[in-house]
C-alpha positions in Angstrom: -15.8 74.9 2.4 -12.0 75.2 3.8 -9.6 72.7 2.9 -9.3 71.4 6.5 -13.0 70.6 6.7 -12.9 69.0 3.2 -10.1 66.7 4.4 -11.9 65.9 7.5 -15.2 64.9 5.4 -13.1 63.2 3.2 -11.4 61.1 5.8 -14.7 60.4 7.7 -16.2 59.3 4.4 -13.4 57.0 3.5 -13.6 55.7 7.2 -17.4 54.8 6.7 -16.9 53.2 3.2 -14.0 50.9 4.7 -16.3 50.1 7.7 -19.3 49.5 5.3 -17.0 46.8 3.5 -15.0 45.5 6.4 -17.6 44.8 8.4 -19.9 42.0 6.4 -16.6 40.4 5.3 -15.6 40.0 9.2 -18.6 38.3 10.2 -19.0 36.2 6.9 -18.8 32.2 7.1 -15.2 31.0 6.6 -16.3 28.0 5.3 -16.2 27.3 1.5 -19.7 28.0 -0.5 -21.4 25.3 -2.2 -21.2 27.0 -5.5 -23.6 28.5 -7.8 -27.1 27.5 -7.1 -28.1 24.0 -8.9 -24.3 23.0 -9.2 -23.8 21.3 -5.8 -24.0 17.5 -5.5 -26.6 16.1 -3.4 -25.9 14.1 -0.5 -25.3 10.2 -1.0 -28.1 8.3 1.2 -26.3 5.1 3.1 -27.3 1.9 1.1 -29.6 -0.1 3.1 -28.7 -3.4 1.5 -24.8 -2.7 2.0 -23.3 -3.6 5.3 -21.7 -1.2 7.4 -17.6 -1.5 7.1 -17.5 -1.9 10.8 -19.9 -4.5 11.1 -18.2 -7.0 8.4 -17.2 -10.4 9.7 -13.8 -10.5 8.4 -12.5 -7.1 9.7 -12.3 -8.9 13.1 -10.3 -11.7 11.8 -7.6 -9.5 10.1 -6.8 -7.6 13.4 -3.9 -8.9 14.9 -2.3 -9.3 17.9 1.2 -7.6 18.6 4.3 -9.7 17.1 6.2 -12.0 19.6 9.5 -13.7 19.2 9.1 -17.5 18.8 11.3 -20.2 19.3 10.4 -23.7 18.7 12.0 -27.4 18.5 10.3 -30.0 16.2 10.7 -31.7 12.8 9.5 -30.1 9.8 6.8 -31.6 7.5 5.9 -30.6 4.2 2.4 -31.1 2.8 0.0 -29.3 0.1 -2.3 -26.3 0.3 -5.8 -26.5 -1.8 -4.2 -24.8 -4.8 -1.3 -27.6 -4.6 1.5 -25.2 -3.3 3.4 -26.8 -0.9 3.2 -25.7 2.8 5.5 -26.5 6.0 4.9 -26.9 9.4 6.5 -28.1 12.7 4.5 -29.4 15.7 6.2 -28.3 19.1 4.8 -28.4 22.8 1.1 -29.9 21.3 0.7 -27.0 19.1 1.3 -27.2 15.0 3.0 -24.0 13.8 2.4 -23.1 10.1 5.7 -22.3 9.0 6.6 -19.0 6.5 9.7 -18.0 5.0 7.9 -15.7 2.3 5.3 -15.7 -0.2 4.7 -19.0 -2.0 4.3 -17.4 -5.4 7.9 -16.1 -4.9 9.8 -19.4 -4.0 7.8 -21.9 -6.1 9.7 -25.1 -5.9 13.1 -23.4 -4.4 11.6 -22.7 -0.7 14.4 -22.5 1.8 12.2 -24.9 4.0 12.7 -27.7 1.4 16.1 -28.3 3.1 14.5 -28.9 6.6 12.1 -31.4 5.6 11.9 -34.2 7.9 14.5 -33.2 10.2 14.7 -32.2 13.5 15.4 -28.7 14.1 15.4 -25.1 16.4 13.6 -22.5 14.6 13.2 -18.8 15.4 10.9 -16.3 14.1 8.1 -13.9 14.8 4.2 -14.8 15.1 1.4 -12.7 16.3 -0.2 -13.5 19.5 -3.0 -15.6 19.1 -1.6 -16.7 15.5 -0.2 -20.1 14.4 1.7 -18.7 11.2 5.3 -18.4 12.6 7.5 -16.5 10.1 10.8 -17.9 10.1 13.7 -15.9 10.5 16.7 -18.7 11.6 16.7 -22.4 11.4 19.3 -23.8 13.7 20.7 -20.4 14.1 21.2 -20.0 10.3 19.3 -17.0 8.9 16.8 -18.1 5.7 17.6 -14.7 4.0 19.9 -11.4 4.6 18.8 -8.9 6.7 16.8 -5.9 4.9 14.3 -5.7 2.5 12.9 -9.1 1.4 13.8 -10.0 -2.4 10.1 -10.5 -3.3 9.6 -6.8 -2.4 9.0 -4.0 -5.0 5.9 -5.7 -7.0 5.6 -6.9 -10.2 8.3 -4.2 -11.8 10.8 -5.4 -9.6 10.3 -8.9 -9.1 9.4 -10.0 -12.5 6.9 -12.5 -14.3 7.0 -14.8 -11.2 5.0 -12.0 -9.4 1.1 -12.1 -9.4 0.6 -8.9 -10.3 2.8 -9.1 -13.8 1.3 -8.3 -17.0 2.7 -9.2 -20.2 3.0 -5.7 -21.2 5.2 -5.0 -18.5 8.0 -7.0 -20.6 8.8 -3.9 -22.5 9.7 -1.5 -19.5 7.6 1.1 -17.8 6.2 3.5 -20.6 8.1 7.1 -21.3 11.2 5.4 -19.7 13.8 6.4 -22.2 12.9 3.7 -24.6 15.4 5.2 -27.0 15.0 6.2 -30.9 14.7 2.9 -31.8 11.3 2.4 -30.4 10.1 6.2 -30.5 7.3 6.9 -32.8 8.1 8.7 -35.9 12.2 8.6 -35.3 12.9 6.2 -38.3 11.5 7.9 -41.0 13.8 7.8 -44.1 15.3 11.4 -44.1 16.9 11.7 -47.6 15.0 14.3 -49.8 14.1 13.7 -53.3 15.1 16.8 -54.9 
């Protein structure tokens, strides 16, 4: 065979081999395989005793309307809820508004609304359409707290022991955050040799 014919046969054979590999690869399903036989997890069947998430009645109660600005005038009253925590309200225009200055666990007995109990005031804040809870921003034009992130934000690591998520072990700080040589295991060994 001459060299030119040999090259042509070689190139033709390489082209056929390339097509033999490429055509099945190009036509393969791009979705991931299920893995080795017998290694895949069976599909979960829905639990007939568990209600569908969309059918839960409390999901409809959690849906809130848009937030709107509200200004009311009236006398602030103080009461207690079922757990004995203080609650504040004002009745204006035949509607009783539940006042909120933030979470009751944060304020405890130092709620800024205490100063206005029994006084006729003008309260501005926000509420969701159709709701009676009023998130108080100002009372008689005076802001209840500074603008920006509220002081109760940040979770138990930031707020401390008054946060409902606080655990006693958190008092020592976050694990692995530079506790120093004094509390690092194995660091205070006696290093004097007995030669």
